[in-house]
All heavy atoms as TSV, in Angstrom:
chain	resi	resn	atom	element	x	y	z
A	1	MET	N	N	18.214	19.833	11.591
A	1	MET	CA	C	17.039	20.237	10.905
A	1	MET	C	C	16.794	21.745	10.950
A	1	MET	O	O	16.285	22.320	10.042
A	1	MET	CB	C	15.790	19.515	11.423
A	1	MET	CG	C	15.695	18.093	10.898
A	1	MET	SD	S	14.306	17.101	11.544
A	1	MET	CE	C	12.950	17.778	10.668
A	2	SER	N	N	17.210	22.318	12.091
A	2	SER	CA	C	16.990	23.806	12.180
A	2	SER	C	C	17.831	24.554	11.250
A	2	SER	O	O	17.379	25.617	10.723
A	2	SER	CB	C	17.250	24.260	13.642
A	2	SER	OG	O	18.575	24.046	13.973
A	3	ALA	N	N	19.084	24.104	10.937
A	3	ALA	CA	C	19.884	24.799	9.924
A	3	ALA	C	C	19.215	24.700	8.535
A	3	ALA	O	O	19.220	25.695	7.787
A	3	ALA	CB	C	21.285	24.194	9.868
A	4	LEU	N	N	18.628	23.563	8.213
A	4	LEU	CA	C	17.914	23.445	6.975
A	4	LEU	C	C	16.705	24.345	6.922
A	4	LEU	O	O	16.450	24.981	5.908
A	4	LEU	CB	C	17.485	21.994	6.754
A	4	LEU	CG	C	18.598	21.022	6.362
A	4	LEU	CD1	C	18.053	19.605	6.356
A	4	LEU	CD2	C	19.244	21.354	5.026
A	5	ALA	N	N	15.998	24.423	8.016
A	5	ALA	CA	C	14.783	25.294	8.044
A	5	ALA	C	C	15.201	26.739	7.865
A	5	ALA	O	O	14.554	27.486	7.144
A	5	ALA	CB	C	14.100	25.125	9.391
A	6	HIS	N	N	16.350	27.128	8.444
A	6	HIS	CA	C	16.822	28.508	8.273
A	6	HIS	C	C	17.206	28.743	6.796
A	6	HIS	O	O	16.895	29.784	6.270
A	6	HIS	CB	C	18.050	28.787	9.164
A	6	HIS	CG	C	18.629	30.135	9.029
A	6	HIS	ND1	N	17.924	31.253	9.406
A	6	HIS	CD2	C	19.756	30.526	8.464
A	6	HIS	CE1	C	18.685	32.318	9.142
A	6	HIS	NE2	N	19.815	31.911	8.580
A	7	ALA	N	N	17.816	27.782	6.166
A	7	ALA	CA	C	18.227	27.896	4.766
A	7	ALA	C	C	16.983	28.004	3.851
A	7	ALA	O	O	17.023	28.723	2.829
A	7	ALA	CB	C	19.052	26.701	4.330
A	8	VAL	N	N	15.894	27.364	4.208
A	8	VAL	CA	C	14.675	27.462	3.447
A	8	VAL	C	C	14.116	28.876	3.511
A	8	VAL	O	O	13.537	29.396	2.556
A	8	VAL	CB	C	13.655	26.422	3.926
A	8	VAL	CG1	C	12.271	26.655	3.328
A	8	VAL	CG2	C	14.129	24.997	3.598
A	9	ASP	N	N	14.228	29.501	4.672
A	9	ASP	CA	C	13.690	30.859	4.882
A	9	ASP	C	C	14.580	31.962	4.303
A	9	ASP	O	O	14.149	33.099	4.246
A	9	ASP	CB	C	13.467	31.125	6.371
A	9	ASP	CG	C	12.247	30.335	6.925
A	9	ASP	OD1	O	11.358	29.995	6.127
A	9	ASP	OD2	O	12.232	30.092	8.119
A	10	ASP	N	N	15.781	31.628	3.944
A	10	ASP	CA	C	16.713	32.618	3.443
A	10	ASP	C	C	16.221	33.121	2.062
A	10	ASP	O	O	15.891	32.344	1.170
A	10	ASP	CB	C	18.093	31.974	3.258
A	10	ASP	CG	C	19.174	32.953	2.864
A	10	ASP	OD1	O	18.870	34.184	2.922
A	10	ASP	OD2	O	20.286	32.532	2.534
A	11	ASP	N	N	16.198	34.443	1.940
A	11	ASP	CA	C	15.703	35.077	0.671
A	11	ASP	C	C	16.810	35.158	-0.371
A	11	ASP	O	O	16.562	35.579	-1.503
A	11	ASP	CB	C	15.177	36.474	0.934
A	11	ASP	CG	C	13.817	36.458	1.626
A	11	ASP	OD1	O	13.124	35.421	1.490
A	11	ASP	OD2	O	13.513	37.430	2.324
A	12	GLY	N	N	17.980	34.663	-0.054
A	12	GLY	CA	C	19.097	34.779	-1.028
A	12	GLY	C	C	19.034	33.781	-2.170
A	12	GLY	O	O	18.379	34.020	-3.174
A	13	ASP	N	N	19.672	32.673	-2.036
A	13	ASP	CA	C	19.841	31.709	-3.081
A	13	ASP	C	C	18.643	30.734	-3.134
A	13	ASP	O	O	18.509	29.840	-2.308
A	13	ASP	CB	C	21.139	30.863	-2.849
A	13	ASP	CG	C	21.496	29.943	-3.933
A	13	ASP	OD1	O	20.690	29.756	-4.894
A	13	ASP	OD2	O	22.605	29.351	-3.860
A	14	VAL	N	N	17.779	30.941	-4.112
A	14	VAL	CA	C	16.599	30.126	-4.245
A	14	VAL	C	C	16.914	28.666	-4.553
A	14	VAL	O	O	16.210	27.773	-4.051
A	14	VAL	CB	C	15.588	30.756	-5.269
A	14	VAL	CG1	C	16.134	30.585	-6.658
A	14	VAL	CG2	C	14.239	30.091	-5.147
A	15	VAL	N	N	17.963	28.408	-5.285
A	15	VAL	CA	C	18.349	27.041	-5.577
A	15	VAL	C	C	18.749	26.332	-4.297
A	15	VAL	O	O	18.350	25.187	-4.037
A	15	VAL	CB	C	19.474	26.994	-6.639
A	15	VAL	CG1	C	19.991	25.599	-6.818
A	15	VAL	CG2	C	18.975	27.546	-7.977
A	16	ALA	N	N	19.580	27.003	-3.485
A	16	ALA	CA	C	20.007	26.395	-2.209
A	16	ALA	C	C	18.805	26.214	-1.278
A	16	ALA	O	O	18.700	25.185	-0.565
A	16	ALA	CB	C	21.068	27.266	-1.530
A	17	ALA	N	N	17.847	27.185	-1.288
A	17	ALA	CA	C	16.684	27.016	-0.473
A	17	ALA	C	C	15.819	25.838	-0.872
A	17	ALA	O	O	15.277	25.129	-0.051
A	17	ALA	CB	C	15.872	28.314	-0.500
A	18	LEU	N	N	15.674	25.621	-2.190
A	18	LEU	CA	C	14.880	24.473	-2.658
A	18	LEU	C	C	15.546	23.168	-2.312
A	18	LEU	O	O	14.855	22.194	-1.916
A	18	LEU	CB	C	14.634	24.603	-4.193
A	18	LEU	CG	C	13.639	25.634	-4.604
A	18	LEU	CD1	C	13.675	25.850	-6.128
A	18	LEU	CD2	C	12.220	25.274	-4.139
A	19	HIS	N	N	16.859	23.139	-2.436
A	19	HIS	CA	C	17.569	21.922	-2.061
A	19	HIS	C	C	17.433	21.641	-0.563
A	19	HIS	O	O	17.163	20.523	-0.147
A	19	HIS	CB	C	19.084	22.103	-2.422
A	19	HIS	CG	C	19.876	20.889	-2.001
A	19	HIS	ND1	N	19.797	19.653	-2.638
A	19	HIS	CD2	C	20.772	20.754	-1.011
A	19	HIS	CE1	C	20.622	18.818	-2.033
A	19	HIS	NE2	N	21.215	19.446	-1.010
A	20	ALA	N	N	17.542	22.681	0.267
A	20	ALA	CA	C	17.380	22.518	1.667
A	20	ALA	C	C	15.961	22.067	2.013
A	20	ALA	O	O	15.770	21.238	2.891
A	20	ALA	CB	C	17.685	23.862	2.396
A	21	LEU	N	N	14.975	22.598	1.333
A	21	LEU	CA	C	13.581	22.194	1.554
A	21	LEU	C	C	13.383	20.709	1.240
A	21	LEU	O	O	12.753	19.988	2.022
A	21	LEU	CB	C	12.618	22.993	0.695
A	21	LEU	CG	C	11.153	22.699	0.839
A	21	LEU	CD1	C	10.662	22.946	2.298
A	21	LEU	CD2	C	10.348	23.558	-0.128
A	22	SER	N	N	13.970	20.269	0.153
A	22	SER	CA	C	13.897	18.854	-0.211
A	22	SER	C	C	14.539	17.951	0.857
A	22	SER	O	O	13.926	16.936	1.246
A	22	SER	CB	C	14.546	18.627	-1.557
A	22	SER	OG	O	14.548	17.280	-1.905
A	23	GLU	N	N	15.700	18.333	1.335
A	23	GLU	CA	C	16.345	17.556	2.388
A	23	GLU	C	C	15.526	17.637	3.672
A	23	GLU	O	O	15.464	16.654	4.418
A	23	GLU	CB	C	17.768	18.093	2.570
A	23	GLU	CG	C	18.577	17.327	3.636
A	23	GLU	CD	C	18.706	15.838	3.341
A	23	GLU	OE1	O	18.670	15.408	2.182
A	23	GLU	OE2	O	18.824	15.093	4.352
A	24	LEU	N	N	14.999	18.763	4.002
A	24	LEU	CA	C	14.165	18.921	5.211
A	24	LEU	C	C	12.980	17.969	5.176
A	24	LEU	O	O	12.641	17.313	6.179
A	24	LEU	CB	C	13.739	20.371	5.375
A	24	LEU	CG	C	13.074	20.750	6.649
A	24	LEU	CD1	C	13.964	20.501	7.849
A	24	LEU	CD2	C	12.672	22.223	6.608
A	25	ARG	N	N	12.329	17.858	4.004
A	25	ARG	CA	C	11.204	16.935	3.859
A	25	ARG	C	C	11.646	15.471	4.100
A	25	ARG	O	O	10.942	14.731	4.789
A	25	ARG	CB	C	10.607	17.040	2.452
A	25	ARG	CG	C	9.681	18.169	2.273
A	25	ARG	CD	C	8.866	18.065	1.008
A	25	ARG	NE	N	8.097	19.277	0.794
A	25	ARG	CZ	C	8.190	20.039	-0.267
A	25	ARG	NH1	N	9.002	19.704	-1.255
A	25	ARG	NH2	N	7.463	21.104	-0.384
A	26	ARG	N	N	12.805	15.099	3.503
A	26	ARG	CA	C	13.303	13.736	3.674
A	26	ARG	C	C	13.549	13.422	5.147
A	26	ARG	O	O	13.158	12.381	5.669
A	26	ARG	CB	C	14.550	13.509	2.841
A	26	ARG	CG	C	14.269	13.209	1.385
A	26	ARG	CD	C	15.548	12.716	0.694
A	26	ARG	NE	N	16.554	13.774	0.538
A	26	ARG	CZ	C	16.517	14.666	-0.456
A	26	ARG	NH1	N	15.595	14.605	-1.378
A	26	ARG	NH2	N	17.486	15.582	-0.533
A	27	GLN	N	N	14.196	14.357	5.803
A	27	GLN	CA	C	14.481	14.205	7.236
A	27	GLN	C	C	13.209	14.113	8.100
A	27	GLN	O	O	13.078	13.295	9.010
A	27	GLN	CB	C	15.403	15.266	7.740
A	27	GLN	CG	C	16.832	15.116	7.233
A	27	GLN	CD	C	17.736	16.158	7.871
A	27	GLN	OE1	O	17.453	16.764	8.892
A	27	GLN	NE2	N	18.892	16.343	7.213
A	28	ALA	N	N	12.261	14.988	7.769
A	28	ALA	CA	C	10.982	15.005	8.526
A	28	ALA	C	C	10.214	13.680	8.299
A	28	ALA	O	O	9.652	13.147	9.249
A	28	ALA	CB	C	10.159	16.206	8.081
A	29	ASP	N	N	10.226	13.191	7.052
A	29	ASP	CA	C	9.530	11.958	6.765
A	29	ASP	C	C	10.157	10.759	7.549
A	29	ASP	O	O	9.462	9.919	8.099
A	29	ASP	CB	C	9.570	11.611	5.254
A	29	ASP	CG	C	8.640	12.478	4.479
A	29	ASP	OD1	O	7.746	13.120	5.042
A	29	ASP	OD2	O	8.797	12.504	3.219
A	30	ARG	N	N	11.502	10.707	7.600
A	30	ARG	CA	C	12.183	9.660	8.346
A	30	ARG	C	C	11.850	9.772	9.843
A	30	ARG	O	O	11.586	8.775	10.498
A	30	ARG	CB	C	13.725	9.739	8.159
A	30	ARG	CG	C	14.142	9.211	6.802
A	30	ARG	CD	C	15.633	9.053	6.727
A	30	ARG	NE	N	16.407	10.263	6.929
A	30	ARG	CZ	C	16.793	11.060	5.976
A	30	ARG	NH1	N	16.561	10.798	4.712
A	30	ARG	NH2	N	17.495	12.161	6.255
A	31	ARG	N	N	11.877	10.969	10.377
A	31	ARG	CA	C	11.596	11.182	11.787
A	31	ARG	C	C	10.135	10.829	12.082
A	31	ARG	O	O	9.858	10.188	13.109
A	31	ARG	CB	C	11.888	12.667	12.198
A	31	ARG	CG	C	11.572	12.896	13.607
A	31	ARG	CD	C	12.571	13.599	14.507
A	31	ARG	NE	N	13.935	13.613	14.081
A	31	ARG	CZ	C	14.726	14.652	14.340
A	31	ARG	NH1	N	14.264	15.685	14.917
A	31	ARG	NH2	N	16.003	14.598	13.950
A	32	GLU	N	N	9.206	11.197	11.222
A	32	GLU	CA	C	7.814	10.880	11.418
A	32	GLU	C	C	7.626	9.338	11.425
A	32	GLU	O	O	6.933	8.800	12.338
A	32	GLU	CB	C	6.944	11.482	10.315
A	32	GLU	CG	C	5.472	11.225	10.491
A	32	GLU	CD	C	4.664	11.919	9.419
A	32	GLU	OE1	O	4.459	13.124	9.556
A	32	GLU	OE2	O	4.245	11.195	8.467
A	33	ALA	N	N	8.249	8.623	10.523
A	33	ALA	CA	C	8.160	7.186	10.492
A	33	ALA	C	C	8.674	6.531	11.796
A	33	ALA	O	O	8.038	5.630	12.357
A	33	ALA	CB	C	8.879	6.621	9.255
A	34	LEU	N	N	9.759	7.043	12.266
A	34	LEU	CA	C	10.337	6.541	13.504
A	34	LEU	C	C	9.397	6.804	14.677
A	34	LEU	O	O	9.175	5.905	15.475
A	34	LEU	CB	C	11.695	7.217	13.771
A	34	LEU	CG	C	12.304	6.931	15.147
A	34	LEU	CD1	C	12.724	5.505	15.261
A	34	LEU	CD2	C	13.482	7.854	15.357
A	35	LEU	N	N	8.846	7.972	14.749
A	35	LEU	CA	C	7.945	8.314	15.856
A	35	LEU	C	C	6.636	7.533	15.762
A	35	LEU	O	O	6.061	7.161	16.815
A	35	LEU	CB	C	7.671	9.814	15.880
A	35	LEU	CG	C	8.869	10.647	16.279
A	35	LEU	CD1	C	8.578	12.141	16.085
A	35	LEU	CD2	C	9.311	10.380	17.709
A	36	VAL	N	N	6.140	7.281	14.605
A	36	VAL	CA	C	4.944	6.425	14.454
A	36	VAL	C	C	5.211	5.019	14.955
A	36	VAL	O	O	4.407	4.458	15.678
A	36	VAL	CB	C	4.413	6.446	12.994
A	36	VAL	CG1	C	3.331	5.367	12.803
A	36	VAL	CG2	C	3.862	7.837	12.648
A	37	ARG	N	N	6.388	4.460	14.578
A	37	ARG	CA	C	6.721	3.122	15.063
A	37	ARG	C	C	6.823	3.102	16.568
A	37	ARG	O	O	6.307	2.196	17.245
A	37	ARG	CB	C	8.040	2.637	14.429
A	37	ARG	CG	C	7.928	2.235	13.017
A	37	ARG	CD	C	9.187	1.458	12.495
A	37	ARG	NE	N	10.410	2.209	12.712
A	37	ARG	CZ	C	10.955	3.079	11.837
A	37	ARG	NH1	N	10.306	3.336	10.740
A	37	ARG	NH2	N	12.093	3.670	12.123
A	38	ARG	N	N	7.436	4.128	17.145
A	38	ARG	CA	C	7.502	4.208	18.628
A	38	ARG	C	C	6.157	4.344	19.276
A	38	ARG	O	O	5.893	3.710	20.327
A	38	ARG	CB	C	8.370	5.406	19.042
A	38	ARG	CG	C	9.859	5.190	18.809
A	38	ARG	CD	C	10.591	6.412	19.279
A	38	ARG	NE	N	12.036	6.258	18.992
A	38	ARG	CZ	C	12.929	7.234	19.130
A	38	ARG	NH1	N	12.514	8.459	19.503
A	38	ARG	NH2	N	14.203	7.046	18.857
A	39	ALA	N	N	5.287	5.132	18.679
A	39	ALA	CA	C	3.939	5.305	19.219
A	39	ALA	C	C	3.176	4.000	19.197
A	39	ALA	O	O	2.502	3.631	20.172
A	39	ALA	CB	C	3.188	6.374	18.404
A	40	ARG	N	N	3.289	3.245	18.090
A	40	ARG	CA	C	2.605	1.990	18.008
A	40	ARG	C	C	3.156	1.005	19.023
A	40	ARG	O	O	2.429	0.325	19.681
A	40	ARG	CB	C	2.703	1.418	16.556
A	40	ARG	CG	C	1.882	2.175	15.543
A	40	ARG	CD	C	0.405	2.039	15.783
A	40	ARG	NE	N	0.003	0.624	15.600
A	40	ARG	CZ	C	-1.079	0.075	16.040
A	40	ARG	NH1	N	-1.967	0.819	16.766
A	40	ARG	NH2	N	-1.348	-1.172	15.811
A	41	ALA	N	N	4.475	1.009	19.199
A	41	ALA	CA	C	5.090	0.106	20.142
A	41	ALA	C	C	4.668	0.425	21.598
A	41	ALA	O	O	4.619	-0.463	22.437
A	41	ALA	CB	C	6.608	0.166	20.029
A	42	ARG	N	N	4.318	1.677	21.850
A	42	ARG	CA	C	3.867	2.073	23.172
A	42	ARG	C	C	2.341	1.984	23.306
A	42	ARG	O	O	1.817	2.398	24.345
A	42	ARG	CB	C	4.337	3.491	23.462
A	42	ARG	CG	C	5.853	3.527	23.617
A	42	ARG	CD	C	6.359	4.865	23.977
A	42	ARG	NE	N	7.825	4.809	24.022
A	42	ARG	CZ	C	8.596	5.858	24.078
A	42	ARG	NH1	N	8.048	7.046	24.066
A	42	ARG	NH2	N	9.899	5.735	24.100
A	43	GLY	N	N	1.707	1.464	22.289
A	43	GLY	CA	C	0.280	1.140	22.420
A	43	GLY	C	C	-0.724	2.174	21.900
A	43	GLY	O	O	-1.918	2.033	22.030
A	44	LEU	N	N	-0.192	3.254	21.272
A	44	LEU	CA	C	-1.162	4.221	20.684
A	44	LEU	C	C	-1.876	3.570	19.479
A	44	LEU	O	O	-1.282	2.794	18.755
A	44	LEU	CB	C	-0.405	5.448	20.195
A	44	LEU	CG	C	-0.223	6.554	21.229
A	44	LEU	CD1	C	0.799	6.195	22.264
A	44	LEU	CD2	C	0.118	7.845	20.563
A	45	THR	N	N	-3.110	3.940	19.335
A	45	THR	CA	C	-3.925	3.405	18.207
A	45	THR	C	C	-3.642	4.211	16.961
A	45	THR	O	O	-3.125	5.333	17.036
A	45	THR	CB	C	-5.422	3.462	18.542
A	45	THR	OG1	O	-5.796	4.836	18.618
A	45	THR	CG2	C	-5.748	2.700	19.796
A	46	TRP	N	N	-4.026	3.656	15.812
A	46	TRP	CA	C	-3.885	4.390	14.557
A	46	TRP	C	C	-4.726	5.683	14.630
A	46	TRP	O	O	-4.282	6.718	14.151
A	46	TRP	CB	C	-4.346	3.549	13.394
A	46	TRP	CG	C	-3.382	2.441	13.111
A	46	TRP	CD1	C	-3.626	1.108	13.231
A	46	TRP	CD2	C	-1.996	2.553	12.666
A	46	TRP	NE1	N	-2.463	0.400	12.873
A	46	TRP	CE2	C	-1.474	1.266	12.535
A	46	TRP	CE3	C	-1.189	3.657	12.406
A	46	TRP	CZ2	C	-0.195	1.015	12.160
A	46	TRP	CZ3	C	0.137	3.424	12.033
A	46	TRP	CH2	C	0.618	2.102	11.885
A	47	ALA	N	N	-5.873	5.656	15.260
A	47	ALA	CA	C	-6.718	6.814	15.377
A	47	ALA	C	C	-6.047	7.905	16.202
A	47	ALA	O	O	-6.115	9.114	15.863
A	47	ALA	CB	C	-8.065	6.445	15.981
A	48	GLU	N	N	-5.399	7.519	17.291
A	48	GLU	CA	C	-4.720	8.503	18.119
A	48	GLU	C	C	-3.559	9.123	17.401
A	48	GLU	O	O	-3.349	10.331	17.452
A	48	GLU	CB	C	-4.190	7.820	19.421
A	48	GLU	CG	C	-5.293	7.402	20.335
A	48	GLU	CD	C	-4.836	6.522	21.503
A	48	GLU	OE1	O	-3.928	5.711	21.272
A	48	GLU	OE2	O	-5.399	6.621	22.597
A	49	ILE	N	N	-2.790	8.290	16.685
A	49	ILE	CA	C	-1.629	8.795	15.885
A	49	ILE	C	C	-2.154	9.730	14.812
A	49	ILE	O	O	-1.567	10.817	14.577
A	49	ILE	CB	C	-0.826	7.632	15.309
A	49	ILE	CG1	C	-0.172	6.846	16.433
A	49	ILE	CG2	C	0.224	8.181	14.313
A	49	ILE	CD1	C	0.427	5.503	16.035
A	50	ALA	N	N	-3.235	9.370	14.160
A	50	ALA	CA	C	-3.791	10.193	13.100
A	50	ALA	C	C	-4.194	11.603	13.589
A	50	ALA	O	O	-3.909	12.559	12.961
A	50	ALA	CB	C	-5.000	9.524	12.438
A	51	VAL	N	N	-4.791	11.624	14.761
A	51	VAL	CA	C	-5.166	12.929	15.350
A	51	VAL	C	C	-3.933	13.781	15.607
A	51	VAL	O	O	-3.889	14.984	15.277
A	51	VAL	CB	C	-6.002	12.759	16.664
A	51	VAL	CG1	C	-6.112	14.023	17.420
A	51	VAL	CG2	C	-7.356	12.143	16.331
A	52	LEU	N	N	-2.875	13.185	16.147
A	52	LEU	CA	C	-1.648	13.864	16.422
A	52	LEU	C	C	-0.947	14.383	15.211
A	52	LEU	O	O	-0.327	15.465	15.233
A	52	LEU	CB	C	-0.695	12.962	17.231
A	52	LEU	CG	C	-1.191	12.631	18.644
A	52	LEU	CD1	C	-0.337	11.530	19.204
A	52	LEU	CD2	C	-1.194	13.846	19.555
A	53	LEU	N	N	-1.106	13.671	14.087
A	53	LEU	CA	C	-0.498	14.068	12.844
A	53	LEU	C	C	-1.395	14.956	11.990
A	53	LEU	O	O	-0.977	15.513	10.997
A	53	LEU	CB	C	-0.066	12.875	12.006
A	53	LEU	CG	C	1.062	12.005	12.609
A	53	LEU	CD1	C	1.304	10.775	11.738
A	53	LEU	CD2	C	2.315	12.837	12.753
A	54	GLY	N	N	-2.661	15.079	12.392
A	54	GLY	CA	C	-3.591	15.913	11.623
A	54	GLY	C	C	-4.028	15.308	10.291
A	54	GLY	O	O	-4.301	16.030	9.342
A	55	VAL	N	N	-4.119	13.960	10.249
A	55	VAL	CA	C	-4.540	13.261	9.089
A	55	VAL	C	C	-5.610	12.257	9.459
A	55	VAL	O	O	-5.909	12.058	10.659
A	55	VAL	CB	C	-3.353	12.553	8.369
A	55	VAL	CG1	C	-2.297	13.534	7.945
A	55	VAL	CG2	C	-2.742	11.472	9.259
A	56	SER	N	N	-6.200	11.595	8.473
A	56	SER	CA	C	-7.174	10.602	8.791
A	56	SER	C	C	-6.505	9.281	9.252
A	56	SER	O	O	-5.342	9.014	8.951
A	56	SER	CB	C	-8.040	10.249	7.527
A	56	SER	OG	O	-7.277	9.536	6.586
A	57	LYS	N	N	-7.277	8.493	9.976
A	57	LYS	CA	C	-6.788	7.210	10.431
A	57	LYS	C	C	-6.381	6.346	9.221
A	57	LYS	O	O	-5.360	5.697	9.239
A	57	LYS	CB	C	-7.902	6.501	11.204
A	57	LYS	CG	C	-7.563	5.085	11.624
A	57	LYS	CD	C	-8.725	4.436	12.313
A	57	LYS	CE	C	-8.512	2.939	12.420
A	57	LYS	NZ	N	-9.692	2.245	12.942
A	58	GLN	N	N	-7.185	6.427	8.168
A	58	GLN	CA	C	-6.869	5.635	6.983
A	58	GLN	C	C	-5.564	6.073	6.352
A	58	GLN	O	O	-4.752	5.223	5.883
A	58	GLN	CB	C	-8.032	5.752	5.949
A	58	GLN	CG	C	-9.311	5.093	6.405
A	58	GLN	CD	C	-10.094	5.966	7.371
A	58	GLN	OE1	O	-9.787	7.103	7.668
A	58	GLN	NE2	N	-11.228	5.381	7.875
A	59	ALA	N	N	-5.310	7.335	6.318
A	59	ALA	CA	C	-4.058	7.873	5.693
A	59	ALA	C	C	-2.826	7.393	6.475
A	59	ALA	O	O	-1.836	6.933	5.866
A	59	ALA	CB	C	-4.096	9.387	5.631
A	60	VAL	N	N	-2.879	7.505	7.792
A	60	VAL	CA	C	-1.673	7.083	8.579
A	60	VAL	C	C	-1.524	5.565	8.514
A	60	VAL	O	O	-0.384	5.050	8.460
A	60	VAL	CB	C	-1.750	7.658	10.011
A	60	VAL	CG1	C	-2.734	6.932	10.875
A	60	VAL	CG2	C	-0.392	7.626	10.643
A	61	HIS	N	N	-2.634	4.844	8.532
A	61	HIS	CA	C	-2.544	3.400	8.469
A	61	HIS	C	C	-2.011	2.940	7.145
A	61	HIS	O	O	-1.179	2.040	7.085
A	61	HIS	CB	C	-3.918	2.799	8.791
A	61	HIS	CG	C	-3.927	1.337	8.971
A	61	HIS	ND1	N	-4.235	0.483	7.978
A	61	HIS	CD2	C	-3.622	0.595	10.047
A	61	HIS	CE1	C	-4.163	-0.752	8.451
A	61	HIS	NE2	N	-3.777	-0.704	9.710
A	62	LYS	N	N	-2.452	3.586	6.073
A	62	LYS	CA	C	-1.994	3.238	4.726
A	62	LYS	C	C	-0.491	3.485	4.591
A	62	LYS	O	O	0.247	2.705	4.020
A	62	LYS	CB	C	-2.779	3.988	3.695
A	62	LYS	CG	C	-2.355	3.658	2.268
A	62	LYS	CD	C	-3.205	4.429	1.272
A	62	LYS	CE	C	-2.730	4.177	-0.138
A	62	LYS	NZ	N	-3.530	4.855	-1.125
A	63	ARG	N	N	-0.032	4.632	5.118
A	63	ARG	CA	C	1.357	5.008	4.970
A	63	ARG	C	C	2.307	4.199	5.827
A	63	ARG	O	O	3.385	3.822	5.426
A	63	ARG	CB	C	1.533	6.502	5.253
A	63	ARG	CG	C	2.924	6.955	5.065
A	63	ARG	CD	C	3.062	8.415	4.980
A	63	ARG	NE	N	4.430	8.801	4.661
A	63	ARG	CZ	C	4.875	9.997	4.598
A	63	ARG	NH1	N	4.064	11.007	4.815
A	63	ARG	NH2	N	6.151	10.225	4.338
A	64	TYR	N	N	1.902	3.957	7.076
A	64	TYR	CA	C	2.824	3.334	8.063
A	64	TYR	C	C	2.435	1.973	8.517
A	64	TYR	O	O	3.275	1.346	9.187
A	64	TYR	CB	C	3.012	4.254	9.240
A	64	TYR	CG	C	3.598	5.581	8.901
A	64	TYR	CD1	C	2.859	6.770	8.912
A	64	TYR	CD2	C	4.934	5.647	8.494
A	64	TYR	CE1	C	3.435	7.942	8.612
A	64	TYR	CE2	C	5.469	6.891	8.142
A	64	TYR	CZ	C	4.722	8.027	8.218
A	64	TYR	OH	O	5.299	9.209	7.869
A	65	GLY	N	N	1.233	1.599	8.321
A	65	GLY	CA	C	0.791	0.417	9.011
A	65	GLY	C	C	0.386	-0.729	8.156
A	65	GLY	O	O	1.114	-1.202	7.268
A	66	GLY	N	N	-0.800	-1.147	8.400
A	66	GLY	CA	C	-1.301	-2.320	7.721
A	66	GLY	C	C	-0.878	-3.530	8.532
A	66	GLY	O	O	0.228	-3.568	9.093
A	67	SER	N	N	-1.686	-4.519	8.524
A	67	SER	CA	C	-1.393	-5.713	9.309
A	67	SER	C	C	-0.134	-6.441	8.826
A	67	SER	O	O	0.596	-7.035	9.585
A	67	SER	CB	C	-2.572	-6.649	9.294
A	67	SER	OG	O	-2.942	-6.976	7.980
A	68	ARG	N	N	0.151	-6.332	7.523
A	68	ARG	CA	C	1.343	-6.981	6.961
A	68	ARG	C	C	2.629	-6.408	7.586
A	68	ARG	O	O	3.478	-7.150	7.970
A	68	ARG	CB	C	1.377	-6.880	5.460
A	68	ARG	CG	C	0.267	-7.623	4.729
A	68	ARG	CD	C	0.428	-7.610	3.238
A	68	ARG	NE	N	0.732	-6.295	2.703
A	68	ARG	CZ	C	-0.188	-5.398	2.276
A	68	ARG	NH1	N	-1.444	-5.726	2.325
A	68	ARG	NH2	N	0.187	-4.260	1.777
A	69	ARG	N	N	2.747	-5.066	7.622
A	69	ARG	CA	C	3.956	-4.489	8.130
A	69	ARG	C	C	4.118	-4.737	9.632
A	69	ARG	O	O	5.192	-5.011	10.120
A	69	ARG	CB	C	3.980	-2.974	7.908
A	69	ARG	CG	C	4.246	-2.642	6.440
A	69	ARG	CD	C	4.395	-1.151	6.304
A	69	ARG	NE	N	4.355	-0.827	4.934
A	69	ARG	CZ	C	4.112	0.398	4.461
A	69	ARG	NH1	N	3.870	1.382	5.272
A	69	ARG	NH2	N	4.056	0.649	3.168
A	70	GLU	N	N	3.024	-4.663	10.333
A	70	GLU	CA	C	3.108	-4.854	11.785
A	70	GLU	C	C	3.456	-6.303	12.082
A	70	GLU	O	O	4.268	-6.570	12.990
A	70	GLU	CB	C	1.848	-4.473	12.453
A	70	GLU	CG	C	1.615	-2.984	12.546
A	70	GLU	CD	C	0.432	-2.576	13.363
A	70	GLU	OE1	O	0.346	-3.051	14.529
A	70	GLU	OE2	O	-0.394	-1.818	12.881
A	71	ALA	N	N	2.853	-7.222	11.371
A	71	ALA	CA	C	3.176	-8.676	11.605
A	71	ALA	C	C	4.658	-8.944	11.303
A	71	ALA	O	O	5.295	-9.703	12.003
A	71	ALA	CB	C	2.246	-9.527	10.754
A	72	ARG	N	N	5.166	-8.310	10.260
A	72	ARG	CA	C	6.555	-8.528	9.877
A	72	ARG	C	C	7.510	-8.019	10.941
A	72	ARG	O	O	8.561	-8.629	11.158
A	72	ARG	CB	C	6.811	-7.797	8.548
A	72	ARG	CG	C	7.996	-8.301	7.807
A	72	ARG	CD	C	8.201	-7.563	6.518
A	72	ARG	NE	N	6.992	-7.210	5.789
A	72	ARG	CZ	C	6.803	-6.075	5.079
A	72	ARG	NH1	N	7.795	-5.213	5.020
A	72	ARG	NH2	N	5.707	-5.826	4.466
A	73	SER	N	N	7.183	-6.947	11.630
A	73	SER	CA	C	8.106	-6.383	12.613
A	73	SER	C	C	8.046	-7.070	13.958
A	73	SER	O	O	8.885	-6.834	14.797
A	73	SER	CB	C	7.827	-4.876	12.768
A	73	SER	OG	O	6.573	-4.678	13.384
A	74	GLN	N	N	7.096	-7.936	14.147
A	74	GLN	CA	C	6.941	-8.566	15.469
A	74	GLN	C	C	7.736	-9.901	15.530
A	74	GLN	O	O	8.157	-10.479	14.654
A	74	GLN	CB	C	5.500	-8.863	15.780
A	74	GLN	CG	C	4.777	-7.565	16.024
A	74	GLN	CD	C	3.271	-7.778	16.265
A	74	GLN	OE1	O	2.768	-8.913	16.199
A	74	GLN	NE2	N	2.574	-6.737	16.537
């Protein structure tokens, strides 16, 4: 991820920087989803996770949770 972040900050090739930014977002989204699942498995509440991510409880629950998804994974 750090190589992609460096490519985004490069003032040279704007096309390469935009491509790197897009890939960086995809990787960050995947990593965030993994960490949210781990946090829930370790007992963190949706409210605690929301504070850590800087979003509302509703936003994190809508994106990653809901009783349907949690019930499916158990």
